[in-house]
C-alpha positions in Angstrom: -0.1 70.4 -14.9 2.7 73.2 -14.8 6.0 71.3 -15.0 8.2 75.1 -14.5 6.4 74.6 -11.2 6.4 71.5 -10.3 9.7 70.0 -9.2 11.0 66.8 -7.3 11.7 68.6 -4.2 8.1 69.7 -4.0 7.4 66.2 -3.8 9.7 65.3 -1.5 8.7 67.8 1.0 4.8 66.4 0.5 6.0 63.4 0.9 7.5 64.8 4.2 4.5 65.8 5.6 2.5 63.1 4.8 4.9 61.0 6.7 5.1 63.2 9.8 1.6 64.1 9.6 2.0 67.7 10.0 3.8 70.7 8.5 5.9 71.8 11.8 6.5 68.1 12.1 7.8 68.0 8.7 9.6 71.0 8.8 11.5 70.1 11.7 12.5 66.7 10.0 13.7 68.6 7.1 15.7 71.5 8.6 13.2 74.1 7.0 10.7 76.8 7.9 7.2 76.2 8.2 6.3 79.1 5.7 8.8 76.7 3.0 6.9 73.7 3.5 3.3 75.4 3.0 5.3 77.2 0.2 6.2 73.9 -1.6 2.9 72.2 -0.8 1.0 75.2 -2.6 3.2 74.5 -5.3 1.6 71.5 -6.0 -1.7 72.6 -5.5 -1.3 75.9 -8.1 0.0 73.3 -10.5 -2.5 70.3 -10.1 -5.2 72.9 -9.5 -6.7 70.5 -6.9 -6.0 70.5 -3.2 -3.6 68.7 -1.3 -4.7 68.3 2.1 -7.7 69.3 4.3 -8.0 69.9 7.6 -10.0 68.3 10.2 -10.4 68.2 13.6 -7.6 66.1 14.1 -5.2 67.8 11.3 -4.3 67.8 8.2 -5.7 64.8 5.7 -3.7 63.9 2.5 -6.7 64.2 -0.7 -6.8 61.2 -3.0 -4.3 62.8 -5.3 -1.8 63.5 -2.3 -1.6 60.0 -2.2 -1.0 58.7 -5.3 1.5 61.9 -5.8 3.5 60.6 -2.7 3.3 57.1 -4.2 4.8 57.7 -7.4 7.2 59.4 -5.5 8.1 56.7 -3.4 8.4 54.0 -6.6 10.6 56.8 -8.1 13.1 57.3 -5.6 13.2 53.6 -4.6 14.0 52.7 -8.8 16.5 55.4 -8.6 18.0 53.9 -5.4 18.4 50.4 -6.8 19.9 51.9 -9.9 17.3 51.6 -12.5 15.9 54.2 -14.7 12.5 55.2 -14.2 10.7 55.5 -16.9 7.9 58.1 -17.6 6.5 55.9 -20.7 5.7 52.9 -17.1 2.3 51.4 -17.5 -0.3 51.6 -15.0 0.4 48.0 -13.8 3.9 49.0 -13.1 3.1 52.5 -11.0 -0.3 51.0 -8.9 -2.9 53.6 -7.9 -4.7 53.4 -5.0 -8.2 53.3 -5.2 -9.7 54.8 -2.1 -13.3 53.8 -1.3 -15.6 54.8 1.1 -18.6 51.6 1.7 -19.8 49.7 4.3 -18.4 46.7 5.1 -20.5 44.0 3.9 -19.6 45.7 0.0 -16.2 46.1 1.1 -16.2 42.0 1.6 -18.1 41.5 -1.3 -15.8 43.2 -3.7 -13.0 42.3 -2.3 -14.1 39.1 -2.7 -15.0 39.3 -6.5 -11.6 40.9 -7.4 -9.9 38.5 -5.5 -11.5 35.9 -7.5 -12.3 36.8 -10.9 -10.5 38.4 -13.9 -11.6 42.3 -13.7 -10.2 45.9 -15.0 -9.1 46.5 -11.5 -6.6 43.8 -10.4 -3.8 45.9 -11.7 -4.8 48.5 -8.5 -4.7 49.2 -4.8 -8.1 48.8 -3.3 -8.2 51.4 -0.1 -11.0 51.5 2.1 -11.7 54.1 4.6 -14.4 54.3 7.4 -17.4 55.5 5.8 -19.2 59.0 7.3 -21.5 59.2 9.6 -23.2 61.8 7.6 -24.4 62.7 4.4 -22.8 65.9 4.6 -19.4 64.6 5.4 -19.9 62.0 2.7 -20.2 65.0 -0.4 -17.1 66.9 1.6 -15.2 63.7 1.1 -16.0 63.4 -2.6 -15.7 67.1 -3.0 -11.9 67.1 -1.7 -10.6 64.2 -3.6 -10.3 62.6 -0.4 -12.4 59.5 -1.7 -12.4 58.6 -4.8 -15.7 56.6 -4.9 -18.6 56.6 -2.3 -20.7 53.4 -2.3 -24.1 53.5 -0.1 -27.7 55.1 0.1 -28.6 57.8 -2.4 -26.8 61.8 -1.5 -28.3 64.6 -2.6 -27.8 66.4 -5.8 -24.7 68.3 -6.0 -23.3 69.6 -9.4 -19.7 68.5 -8.5 -20.7 64.7 -7.9 -22.0 61.8 -10.2 -24.5 59.3 -9.0 -24.6 56.1 -9.8 -27.3 53.8 -9.3 -25.9 49.8 -8.7 -29.1 48.1 -7.8 -32.4 48.2 -6.1 -33.9 45.6 -4.4 -36.7 44.0 -2.4 -35.7 42.2 1.1 -35.5 38.9 2.3 -35.0 37.2 5.5 -31.4 35.5 5.8 -31.2 32.9 9.4 -28.4 30.4 9.7 -28.2 27.2 7.9 -28.4 25.4 10.9 -31.2 27.2 12.6 -33.0 24.6 14.8 -36.5 25.3 13.9 -36.9 27.1 10.0 -35.9 24.7 7.6 -37.4 24.8 4.3 -39.8 27.8 5.1 -40.0 30.8 6.7 -43.9 31.1 8.0 -45.0 34.1 10.0 -44.9 32.3 13.3 -41.2 31.5 12.7 -40.8 35.4 12.5 -42.6 36.3 15.6 -41.3 34.3 17.6 -37.4 34.4 17.2 -35.4 36.8 17.7 -34.1 39.5 15.1 -30.4 41.4 14.7 -30.9 44.4 12.9 -28.1 46.5 11.0 -28.6 50.3 12.1 -27.5 52.2 9.7 -27.1 56.0 9.8 -30.1 58.6 10.6 -28.7 59.6 7.3 -29.3 56.5 5.7 -32.8 55.9 6.4 -33.7 57.5 2.5 -31.9 53.9 1.2 -35.4 52.2 3.1 -37.9 53.3 0.8 -41.7 51.8 0.7 -43.6 51.3 3.9 -41.5 49.7 6.6 -42.3 52.0 9.1 -46.1 51.0 8.9 -45.8 47.0 8.5 -46.7 46.1 12.1 -44.3 43.0 11.1 -41.3 44.8 10.8 -42.3 47.2 13.4 -42.9 45.0 16.9 -40.2 42.4 16.0 -38.2 41.1 18.6 -34.6 42.5 17.8 -31.9 40.9 20.4 -29.4 42.5 18.4 -28.3 45.8 16.9 -25.2 46.6 15.5 -24.0 49.5 13.0 -21.3 47.1 11.5 -23.3 45.4 8.4 -20.8 42.8 8.3 -20.4 41.8 11.9 -24.2 41.0 11.9 -24.4 39.0 8.7 -21.9 36.7 10.8 -23.7 37.0 14.1 -27.3 36.0 12.1 -24.7 32.9 10.3 -24.2 31.8 14.0 -26.9 32.0 15.9 -31.0 31.6 15.8 -31.5 35.4 15.1 -33.5 36.5 11.8 -32.2 39.3 9.7 -33.2 41.3 7.2 -31.2 42.1 4.0 -31.2 43.4 0.8 -32.4 40.5 -1.8 -29.3 41.8 -4.6 -27.2 39.9 -1.6 -28.7 37.5 -1.7 -26.7 35.0 -3.7 -23.4 35.8 -2.5 -24.6 35.4 1.3 -25.2 31.2 0.5 -22.6 30.9 -1.2 -20.0 32.5 1.0 -21.8 32.0 4.6 -23.3 29.2 6.5 -26.9 30.8 5.8 -30.3 30.2 3.9 -32.4 33.2 2.4 -36.2 33.5 1.7 -39.4 35.6 1.4 -41.0 37.3 4.1 -44.0 35.9 5.5 -46.3 39.1 5.0 -46.3 42.1 2.4 -44.5 45.0 2.2 -43.0 47.5 -0.9 -40.1 48.2 1.6 -37.2 48.3 -1.4 -33.0 49.3 -0.7 -30.6 50.9 -3.3 -27.3 51.0 -3.7 -25.7 54.1 -4.9 -21.7 54.6 -6.1 -20.8 58.3 -6.2 -17.8 60.1 -7.6 -16.1 63.1 -8.6 -17.5 64.5 -11.9 -14.1 65.9 -12.8 -12.9 61.9 -12.8 -15.4 60.5 -14.7 -13.4 59.8 -18.1 -10.1 59.2 -16.4 -9.5 55.6 -16.9 -9.3 54.0 -13.1 -13.1 55.1 -12.9 -14.4 53.5 -16.1 -12.5 50.6 -14.8 -14.0 50.4 -11.5 -17.8 51.2 -12.6 -17.4 48.2 -15.1 -16.1 45.7 -12.7 -18.9 47.1 -9.9 -21.7 46.9 -12.5 -20.3 43.5 -13.3 -20.0 42.0 -10.0 -23.6 43.1 -9.2 -25.3 41.5 -12.3 -23.3 38.0 -12.2 -24.6 37.9 -8.8 -28.2 38.3 -9.5 -28.2 37.0 -12.6 -32.2 35.1 -11.9 -33.2 38.5 -10.7 -34.6 41.0 -13.3 -35.8 43.6 -10.9 -32.2 44.6 -10.6 -31.8 47.9 -12.8 -28.5 50.4 -12.5 -28.4 54.0 -13.8 -26.6 56.9 -13.8 -27.5 60.0 -12.0 
């Protein structure tokens, strides 16, 4: 970063644009011309050599870098206003960094639960979860533009700017409520066929998450589905409070049994269908401390939850 081209006034203008949501509104608030506001934002962009805002159909959206700079600016101003010295030698824990994560609802819950209840390397960071995009193209775009730090979900197509790390893969299990009236110690094929099912509907681009023979197995293709939901956590909650059966990846089984009123069974038929979970991040951030800390936490979370399952593996692509 070139310090001679980077000043506190530029950060003040950045703060105003983020708060107001547009260059025009920020210029009006600060009694400046829109071109002067744009000039200040471009100074930051040139100094950091990274985009500061991205354009969407609803206007402009601050990137991860912009949010971090704004957070540090507001903390610095607060310290100055309180008559305290803001030292450039502050510890990372004193200037908490936002980690922006785009993922499934169930993984958001799982990660929050793990971070809250264990000692880990990201306890001093703020986890900022955002909506999971509807397409692979949007997921890639958000990573390229530094709008998110991590994308956790199905494997994205190869991209030179993105690193993919496989967190785990496993076969599927059947999930039912612990209070199910007819399914007790074993799930039979008759149980599978007679009971209704709830189905987590993934985005069309996420079909690649399910590898194997899912479309060829009659028991999967012909099951009676009573509820479909694109919200994974909502699907899990409904299953735990109803008589429906739900397919879940085996890597989730132990966590679900410990935290929901459910029980998990082997499928009563043969299938090679598997589910894989990947974490993606921008290649330029590969050596950053928060990325390594986050990866360690994610890997530990998955491995600790699945110590009894030796088939779960992680790898970097």
